[in-house]
C-alpha positions, 0 to 999 in steps of 0.5 A: 500500500505504501509503495503506491502512495503516488496514487493518492496524489490526484486526491491530494491535488483535488482537496488542495484545489477545492480548499483554495476555491472555497477560500477565494469564493468566501464572502470576505474575498469575493468582493475583490474579484467578482463581476456578477450580481445575478446570483442574488436573484436566485439566492433570494428566491429561497427566502421569497418562497418561505415568505410566500408560504407564510403569506398564503396562510394569512386569513385576510391576505390579498390574492397572489400572482406568482410570475415565473419569468426572466430578466424581462420581468425584473423591474416591476414596482410593487408600490404601483401595483398595490395602489392600482390593483389593491386586491393583488400582490405580486411574488416575482420568481423571475430570474436572469435567463429564467427558463422552463426547467427553472419553472419546473423546479419551483413548481415541483416544490410548490406541489410538494409543499402544498403552495397554491397562489391565486394565479401563475404566469409562465414566460415563453420567450422564444430564445430559451427554446434555441439550443444552438445560440452563440451566447448561452446563459447558464445562470439557471443551471448553476445558481437556480437548480438543485443537484437532485433536480438536475440528475433526476432530469439528467436526460434533458441536459447535454453531457457538456451541461452536466459536466459543466454543472458538476465542475462549477458546483464543485469549483465556484471560481470556474463560474466566477473567475478571478481576473488579475486586473479586477483584483488590482483595481479593487485593492487600490485606495484601501479597497474602495471599489470592493466596498462599493461592490459589496454595498451594491450587492446589499442594496440589490438584496434590500430591493429584492426583499422590499419588492418581493423578487423584483430588482427595481429601485428608485434609482433604476436607470430609465435608459431608452435607446434611440431608434437607430441604435435599437435597430443596430443592437437588434441585429447583434442580439438576433445573431447572438441568440437566434442564429442558428436555431435548433429547437430544444425539445427537452426545454419544451418537455420542461414547459409541458411538465410545468403546465401539467403541475399547475393544472394538477394543483388547480391554480389558474394560469397563463403563458406570456410572450413579453414584448421586445423592441420593434426592430428585434421583433421584425427580425423574428418574423422576417429574417431566416435562420438555418435549422437542424433540418438544413432548412431556412425559416424565421424564428417566428415560423419555427416557434409559433406553430409549436407554441400554438399546438402546446396551448391548444392541447393544454387549453392554455391562455397565451398573452402575446404582448408582441402582437397585442394591438392595445399595448403601445409602450415601446421604450427599450433599454436594449432590443430585448428589455423594456425600459423601466418607464414601460413597466407600469404599462407592462403591469397593467397588461398583466393585471387587467387580464387576471380573474376578477 
């Protein structure tokens, strides 16, 4: 046995690397290198879930809307909702890159814990059903899903997804990599930039708690892109997220399972296609992309028939903001995200459609 001690070397290296990773990713050191803030949205959902369960037990509570969306649904103002729709409360479970597997993860927990809000809204952004986009978002997989969920549904993830998940779960710095230039900048002047980063995280956490999952605040920038810049950015985003287009049946299976659970727990629900910038939407409908069948179709031609079939087979309401003639607010911070100046109109679109 002792003659083969060299066989222990890989385990020793692993333990050392694992220990160093946990030290670097500790709360005291992370402000000196981290460039992410999106993890806060995911971490907050655990406390929001507990808050929701407690609220639903109250006798004289408001009706509760739970919204499962993505970054297009993060900037609602609860003070506006409370004033204009006093009978309703929004618990916002939206997160950056929110996708059907994330909705399914939480709805399984809703079902097991007997959580029944008064209405559930599920986002159906077309981009999330494309498995071959140039830019991919893995925040949901890394920050939002438990190991038991991922491996229970392992057949719905690629081998690279699973190996990446294991690696980034074991070694946090694979996901949030320290960069020397960032570290040097944040250690200058007594670490003033690191302190500002920590302060920013604390403010975002406070906003998430006060707004029940929404990330807005009084100082949220109301950026509105000029039309020409919006057109230019729309072309870039289209190439990043929709070119080429490979329909992901596993993500659709997650959506189907999410709807099945909502029906089983007998909660009224709908799906929504959140409005995007008009130049971006025009590209959805007019610019053809290569599909896995070696055909050229527009993303609209690919996805709308699939979604319509799902809605018809499950008797699901589909709130199409992109083609609703009565919705008119078209201020956008970028091609895929409405400016905060539109979020009151966005709230009106949703809450006027809820059951009376």
